[in-house]
Residue frames relative to the residue before (quaternion, step in Angstrom):
aa qw qx qy qz dx dy dz
M 1.0000 0.0000 0.0000 0.0000 0.00 0.00 0.00
T 0.3496 -0.7514 0.5266 0.1895 3.49 -0.87 0.96
E 0.6353 -0.5162 0.4115 0.4008 3.56 -1.24 0.36
M 0.6426 0.5274 -0.3321 0.4457 3.56 1.00 -0.80
S 0.6838 0.4737 -0.3181 0.4548 3.57 0.84 -0.84
R 0.6108 0.5496 -0.3413 0.4565 3.54 1.09 -0.66
F 0.6483 0.5086 -0.2957 0.4834 3.56 0.99 -0.93
E 0.6757 0.5090 -0.3116 0.4328 3.60 0.87 -0.86
E 0.6470 0.5089 -0.3099 0.4757 3.56 0.97 -0.84
R 0.6738 0.4944 -0.2863 0.4686 3.56 0.91 -0.95
N 0.6811 0.4931 -0.2827 0.4615 3.56 0.94 -1.00
D 0.6149 0.5436 -0.3441 0.4560 3.63 1.01 -0.75
M 0.6731 0.4726 -0.2974 0.4848 3.59 0.92 -0.89
R 0.5988 0.5686 -0.3587 0.4352 3.61 0.96 -0.79
H 0.6877 0.4717 -0.2644 0.4845 3.54 0.86 -1.04
A 0.6480 0.5329 -0.3176 0.4419 3.58 0.89 -0.86
V 0.6680 0.5007 -0.2871 0.4698 3.57 0.95 -0.98
K 0.6497 0.5027 -0.3278 0.4666 3.59 0.93 -0.83
N 0.6376 0.5196 -0.3217 0.4689 3.58 0.94 -0.82
W 0.6410 0.5283 -0.3120 0.4612 3.57 0.95 -0.90
M 0.6826 0.4909 -0.2779 0.4647 3.52 0.89 -0.93
E 0.6349 0.5299 -0.3159 0.4651 3.52 1.01 -0.81
S 0.7125 0.4711 -0.2394 0.4616 3.57 1.03 -0.80
N 0.7479 0.3385 -0.1921 0.5377 3.59 1.24 -0.23
G 0.5192 -0.6220 0.4959 0.3125 3.54 -1.27 0.46
S 0.6817 -0.5322 0.3349 0.3741 3.51 -1.29 0.39
D 0.5609 0.5991 -0.3963 0.4116 3.57 1.24 -0.34
I 0.6448 0.5241 -0.3027 0.4669 3.59 1.27 -0.35
Y 0.5606 0.6387 -0.3529 0.3914 3.60 1.33 -0.44
T 0.3068 0.7427 -0.5390 0.2525 3.63 0.38 1.19
Q 0.6542 -0.5088 0.3768 0.4138 3.53 -1.28 0.35
D 0.6562 0.5115 -0.3218 0.4519 3.60 0.87 -0.88
N 0.6898 0.4873 -0.2988 0.4444 3.58 0.89 -0.82
I 0.6588 0.4701 -0.3220 0.4912 3.59 0.98 -0.76
R 0.6266 0.5276 -0.3550 0.4505 3.62 0.96 -0.67
Q 0.6685 0.4932 -0.3057 0.4653 3.53 0.94 -0.87
F 0.6164 0.5500 -0.3343 0.4537 3.55 1.04 -0.79
V 0.6712 0.4817 -0.2798 0.4890 3.59 0.86 -1.04
T 0.6144 0.5378 -0.3461 0.4621 3.60 0.92 -0.85
D 0.6819 0.4935 -0.2953 0.4519 3.60 0.77 -0.99
Q 0.6731 0.5089 -0.2978 0.4464 3.55 0.95 -0.90
V 0.6822 0.4912 -0.2859 0.4601 3.57 0.93 -0.96
T 0.7319 0.4583 -0.2496 0.4382 3.54 0.84 -1.00
S 0.7149 0.4312 -0.2491 0.4909 3.57 1.18 -0.51
A 0.3671 0.7301 -0.5025 0.2822 3.60 1.20 0.16
K 0.3851 -0.7625 0.4860 0.1850 3.52 -0.72 1.14
D 0.7993 0.1138 -0.0238 0.5896 3.52 1.08 -0.77
P 0.0500 -0.8247 0.5628 0.0264 3.61 0.49 1.12
L 0.4087 -0.7403 0.4960 0.1972 3.53 -1.01 0.95
D 0.7916 0.2936 -0.1151 0.5234 3.53 1.14 -0.60
S 0.6724 -0.4225 0.3767 0.4770 3.53 -1.32 -0.15
S 0.6893 -0.4801 0.3437 0.4197 3.55 -1.23 0.31
D 0.6624 0.5008 -0.3125 0.4612 3.58 0.91 -0.90
D 0.6600 0.4971 -0.3145 0.4674 3.56 0.94 -0.87
S 0.6382 0.5259 -0.3297 0.4554 3.64 0.96 -0.76
W 0.6349 0.5087 -0.3293 0.4792 3.60 0.97 -0.79
R 0.6698 0.4961 -0.3127 0.4555 3.60 0.80 -0.97
E 0.7258 0.4270 -0.2739 0.4646 3.61 0.74 -1.01
G 0.5827 0.5616 -0.3575 0.4662 3.60 1.20 -0.49
T 0.6395 0.5188 -0.2980 0.4828 3.52 1.04 -0.85
Y 0.6676 0.4788 -0.3051 0.4817 3.60 0.81 -1.01
G 0.6547 0.5145 -0.3272 0.4468 3.60 0.85 -0.84
A 0.6346 0.5284 -0.3235 0.4619 3.58 1.04 -0.78
W 0.6392 0.5152 -0.3329 0.4639 3.58 0.95 -0.86
I 0.6822 0.4868 -0.2942 0.4594 3.55 0.81 -0.98
G 0.6651 0.5124 -0.3222 0.4374 3.59 0.92 -0.82
V 0.6372 0.5153 -0.3333 0.4661 3.61 1.00 -0.80
V 0.6803 0.4803 -0.3003 0.4651 3.63 0.80 -0.95
E 0.6678 0.5104 -0.2975 0.4528 3.56 0.92 -0.92
F 0.6113 0.5389 -0.3339 0.4736 3.57 1.08 -0.79
A 0.6506 0.5181 -0.3302 0.4464 3.59 0.86 -0.90
G 0.6446 0.5225 -0.2983 0.4716 3.58 1.00 -0.87
D 0.6514 0.5228 -0.3026 0.4591 3.55 0.97 -0.89
E 0.6571 0.4958 -0.3018 0.4809 3.57 0.99 -0.86
L 0.6455 0.4955 -0.3392 0.4719 3.62 0.93 -0.77
A 0.6490 0.5339 -0.3150 0.4411 3.55 0.96 -0.83
R 0.6218 0.5397 -0.3188 0.4695 3.54 1.07 -0.84
I 0.6850 0.4663 -0.2771 0.4863 3.57 0.84 -0.95
A 0.6405 0.5415 -0.3380 0.4270 3.60 0.95 -0.84
E 0.5977 0.5764 -0.3545 0.4299 3.63 1.10 -0.61
E 0.7193 0.4515 -0.2200 0.4801 3.52 1.16 -0.76
A 0.7813 0.2430 -0.1099 0.5643 3.60 1.15 -0.54
D 0.3068 -0.7097 0.6066 0.1851 3.49 -1.15 0.79
D 0.2517 0.7746 -0.5216 0.2543 3.57 0.12 1.27
S 0.3749 -0.7537 0.4928 0.2203 3.61 -0.51 1.08
A 0.6246 0.5202 -0.3541 0.4625 3.62 1.01 -0.64
L 0.6382 0.5112 -0.3253 0.4748 3.60 0.95 -0.76
N 0.6512 0.5082 -0.3130 0.4688 3.57 0.97 -0.82
D 0.6245 0.5286 -0.3289 0.4717 3.60 1.03 -0.79
A 0.6535 0.5028 -0.3071 0.4751 3.61 0.94 -0.88
L 0.6347 0.5300 -0.3203 0.4622 3.57 1.02 -0.83
L 0.6628 0.5116 -0.3093 0.4510 3.56 0.93 -0.82
E 0.6438 0.5120 -0.3099 0.4767 3.56 1.11 -0.76
A 0.6355 0.5236 -0.3242 0.4657 3.58 1.02 -0.81
R 0.6856 0.4720 -0.2880 0.4736 3.55 0.93 -0.86
A 0.6381 0.5127 -0.3375 0.4648 3.62 1.04 -0.65
A 0.5954 0.5862 -0.3711 0.4052 3.59 1.11 -0.45
L 0.6272 0.6221 -0.3314 0.3313 3.57 0.99 -0.82
P 0.6879 0.5048 -0.3326 0.4016 3.65 0.70 -0.87
A 0.6522 0.5374 -0.3259 0.4238 3.61 1.12 -0.48
L 0.6127 0.5699 -0.3523 0.4192 3.53 1.24 -0.34
P 0.6431 -0.1814 -0.7375 -0.0979 1.57 -2.11 1.34
H 0.5690 0.6875 -0.3327 0.3049 3.59 1.22 -0.15
D 0.7641 0.2630 -0.1745 0.5626 3.58 1.05 -0.51
T 0.0556 -0.8523 0.5200 0.0117 3.56 0.51 1.21
H 0.5705 0.5876 -0.3858 0.4248 3.63 1.11 -0.47
R 0.6703 0.4838 -0.2815 0.4872 3.57 0.91 -0.94
T 0.6365 0.5250 -0.3175 0.4674 3.56 0.99 -0.93
L 0.6624 0.5189 -0.2935 0.4537 3.57 0.87 -0.99
S 0.6328 0.5403 -0.3292 0.4463 3.57 1.01 -0.77
H 0.6651 0.4858 -0.2894 0.4877 3.61 0.96 -0.81
I 0.6524 0.5114 -0.3041 0.4695 3.56 0.98 -0.82
E 0.6586 0.4990 -0.3130 0.4684 3.61 0.95 -0.85
T 0.6154 0.5466 -0.3251 0.4656 3.59 1.12 -0.71
A 0.6542 0.4991 -0.2949 0.4857 3.54 0.96 -0.97
N 0.6499 0.5115 -0.3159 0.4650 3.60 0.96 -0.77
Q 0.6497 0.5151 -0.3120 0.4639 3.56 0.98 -0.78
I 0.6446 0.5246 -0.3239 0.4521 3.52 0.97 -0.78
L 0.7033 0.4512 -0.2633 0.4821 3.54 0.97 -0.92
T 0.6071 0.5442 -0.3570 0.4558 3.57 1.12 -0.47
R 0.6607 0.4966 -0.2998 0.4764 3.58 1.03 -0.78
R 0.7881 0.1646 -0.0517 0.5909 3.57 1.07 -0.67
P 0.1126 -0.8152 0.5636 0.0724 3.63 0.31 1.18
L 0.1610 -0.7852 0.5949 0.0603 3.53 -1.06 0.88
R 0.4767 -0.6334 0.5169 0.3230 3.55 -1.04 0.72
R 0.8232 0.2429 -0.2074 0.4694 3.52 -1.22 0.65
A 0.5812 0.5749 -0.3861 0.4274 3.58 1.22 0.36
D 0.3477 0.7850 -0.4704 0.2040 3.58 1.25 0.13
R 0.6621 0.4882 -0.3334 0.4606 3.63 0.96 -0.72
A 0.6307 0.5172 -0.3355 0.4714 3.61 1.00 -0.70
V 0.6618 0.4985 -0.3004 0.4725 3.54 0.90 -0.97
G 0.6536 0.5222 -0.3100 0.4518 3.59 0.93 -0.88
A 0.6568 0.5036 -0.2939 0.4782 3.56 1.00 -0.90
L 0.6574 0.4966 -0.3209 0.4672 3.60 0.94 -0.78
A 0.6462 0.5084 -0.3273 0.4657 3.57 1.01 -0.79
L 0.6456 0.5178 -0.3251 0.4575 3.56 0.97 -0.79
A 0.6357 0.5056 -0.3209 0.4871 3.59 0.95 -0.90
Q 0.6608 0.5052 -0.3313 0.4453 3.59 0.81 -0.87
N 0.6762 0.4848 -0.3053 0.4632 3.62 0.90 -0.85
L 0.6606 0.5056 -0.3175 0.4551 3.61 0.93 -0.85
L 0.7137 0.4578 -0.2651 0.4590 3.59 0.88 -0.94
R 0.5963 0.5684 -0.3592 0.4386 3.56 1.10 -0.58
R 0.7515 0.3622 -0.1820 0.5205 3.46 1.06 -0.85
R 0.2884 -0.7784 0.4930 0.2604 3.53 1.45 -0.03
E 0.0082 -0.8418 0.5361 -0.0624 3.54 0.65 1.18
A 0.5005 0.6122 -0.4697 0.3925 3.56 0.41 1.18
P 0.5820 -0.3225 -0.7460 0.0293 1.51 -1.66 1.75
L 0.5605 -0.6292 0.4274 0.3275 3.54 -1.14 0.46
K 0.3959 0.7449 -0.4525 0.2893 3.52 1.32 -0.01
S 0.6174 0.5619 -0.3457 0.4285 3.56 1.02 -0.77
Y 0.6039 0.5520 -0.3552 0.4522 3.60 1.14 -0.60
A 0.6515 0.5262 -0.3186 0.4440 3.57 0.95 -0.90
S 0.6893 0.4755 -0.3128 0.4483 3.57 0.94 -0.75
D 0.5955 0.5518 -0.3683 0.4531 3.62 1.24 -0.29
R 0.6472 0.5452 -0.3265 0.4211 3.59 1.17 -0.45
């Protein structure tokens, strides 16, 4: 598997997850739903670039990145409308989480947990999608939901 094919699979899933989250409300951001979405995406790929195991791994990594990136995007959107230092701190933590993915999940999780703590201490209206995405990312990374292939075999 080449680096380019790895990047393409991961990036495709990242975009697909962000689009899925954008199209759904935070009440849909559950582990079961994201697992099912990733399963559907990986198993329905018309022209997979890699072996099945590689596709599952890269799909999982892309999903992690997409969820964390979506949370940061939502926080940034809200921050544009409100001058709130707590919100800006949460946004900085969400953005700091991204560079560590997918290989340093402990560091990523630490930043996500800090962002969640900030938002929990100071709940903000219209932040439900960001909070839901951060909670989903936290749950996925805590359990290191990789690869998601095992989920597909359970169905």
